[in-house]
N, C-alpha and C positions, 0 to 999 in steps of 0.2 A: 399328245399329239404321240410319243412314244414311239412301237410299233411301226408308225404310217409314216414317223420321220424319215428325212434319205441322213444318209453317211459321206461326209466332206472327206475327203481319203486330198493329203499333202504333205509332199517332199521339205524336209527344214530349207533354210535359206541358207548361198553360199556359203563357203567355209576357204581356210586362206588352202586346206588342203585344195576345191574343188579347182581355185583357181591357178593350183602351181602345179597339177595336176601330178600328186600323188595320195598310191591308198591310205584312204580312211586312214586314220587315229583312234582313238574312241573319245578320248579326247578334246576333241577338233571346238573349235572355237565357227564364231560365224565372220565373214569376214563386215571390214565396214560393208561392202552390196549389200555382202547379206542381209546384215542386223536391218540395211533403208528395205532390202524386202519383204520381210518379217514383217515391219513400220505397217508396208502399202496390205501383203496379206492380212492382219490386221481392221487393218479399213476396208477390205473390198468385203468382209464376213462380218460388219457391225453389223452391217440393217439382214445377217439372215437368222437371226433368233440361234442360236448356237445355245446349247443347252449346255452341255459340253466337253471339257477341248478333254481329250483322252493319246497323251503324249509316250515317247520311249522319252528315256529316264538319257538316253546320252547328249552330253552338253549344244549341244549343233540345235536337238528337239526340243531340248525347255524350253531354248532363248528365244522359237521362234512361236514355241507355244503358249508361251510369255509374250509376245506382241500381239498373238492372238486375245488374248486372255485383257490387255490394253482394251482392245477392239470392240470386244462385246462385251468384258465384266462377266464371264463363265467359268468358274470353275476349271480346275487341272486336275485330273490325279494320271496316276506313271503307270506307267508296264513295258519292263526290260524282256516282254518277249516284241516288242515292236525294233528292236535295236535292227541295226544293220546291222547282213554277212558276215560273221568272223573270219577277216585274213588272217592272223594269225602273225605268222611271225611278220608277213610280205605287208603292216600296215607303219607309212611309212617310207615306203621305198615310191624311186619315181616313177609313172608308168612307161616311161625311157629309157628302162634300166632292166626293163621282163624285153628274155629274149621270147615269149606265151605268148598264149590265152592263158591270160587270171580267171575270164567266164566261159570255157571251154566245159561245157558239159559234161568231161567225165576227172576236174580239174580239180583235187581237193587244196587246199590251200597248210600245209605247216602248223603245225598246234590252230587249225582252223578252221568252219564249217563247210565240208559238202554241199553241193545244190543239196542231195537227196536229206543231210538234215535240218542243211537250212531252210528247206521251204515246208520236212515236218516244223519247222516250227514256228515260221507263219500258220501254215493249219491249226496252231496254237492259237498262233495274235487272231487270227480272225474269227473265233467261234469264241474269243474272248471282248472283241469287239459286237459280235452280232450281239451275246451279254449286255454288253451293256450298252447298245439304240435299243433293244428290247425295252431296257429299262427304264430310261432317260425320256424326259418329257418334253420332248425336243432334238431339233437335228446334232449329232452329235462328232466333232469334230479330230476327225485321226490325223496325229503328226507322227508323220516318219519317214524312211530312208526309200529311195531311191527302187533301189532291186524288191525294197517288203513290197513296195505301190505294184512294181510289172508282177511277183511272184500272185500276189490279188487280184491284179487285173485279168490277167494269161489264163488264171486257175479257178479259182471262186465265186467269178459273177457274169451274167453277160451282157457281151461287147455290141456293141450293133453293126448288123451286118454285112463283114469285106473288109474289119477293124479291127486289128492287130494290137499286144500291146504293146506300147510301145519300146524300145530300149533303152530310147534317153526318156527322162524325166526331169523336165525341168527343174528348177532350185522353186521350193512357193508353189510349187504348182495343184492346179484346183482339180480336182480329180471327186464328183456329184454323181452318189449313187440313192435308187431309187430300191426299194424292199417294201411290199417283206417278201421272203426265196421265191417265187431267185431271185439278187442284185442284179440290179440290172442299170448300166452304167445310162448317165444325165449329160455329164461333160468327161470332156476328157483331158488330161494333164492340160489344161488351159493355163495361163500366165498374165491375162490382158491387165493386169492388176500394173503391172512393173512398165517403164518405160518403153517409148514402141520398141528401140533395137532390144533389149529383153525380149517382147514376150516372141513365145512360145506357136511355133509354122505347126505345132505337129500338134493343136486342141481343136475337137470332136465336138462340136456338138447334137447331142438326138434331139 
């Protein structure tokens, strides 16, 4: 299948930091709710023929990837290029204590990544994803983070007419990309595998 197989772009499950609204720590683990979300994700993907899981090496993505492996039987490879944006010295800070916009285009967190630096890393990550997809005999599942999903969706793939990359990416949401170049979004930010009260209202099917 290789070059014609889809890429499943996925955000990790909920962490305690997500629930508490703090700037995420690099070693943040999934919350009990996030573990349940990841298990539901694994069941959703069980029939998709996933041939390889490519994951961020941060713990919240690793745990999510392991749930997908249990559901699909696919092997896992890790790539640090898929890590979330590094907010440096601000990691662990409650959002309620910030008196500025952490996500402002010109804001550079101390000891962290500016937007240009982060996007340049995501560019390398996207190239690595495409290389893996071309070499894999079947669909590729990519387990990463919300801002990485947003950067890829906004800058590297073709969205449906009138649709923009979401600001918020649901935990364990699935975005399906069809290639080859130009890669196009078939399904965007979809979390229908979760219970009704968790299901994304932002999902877009094309």
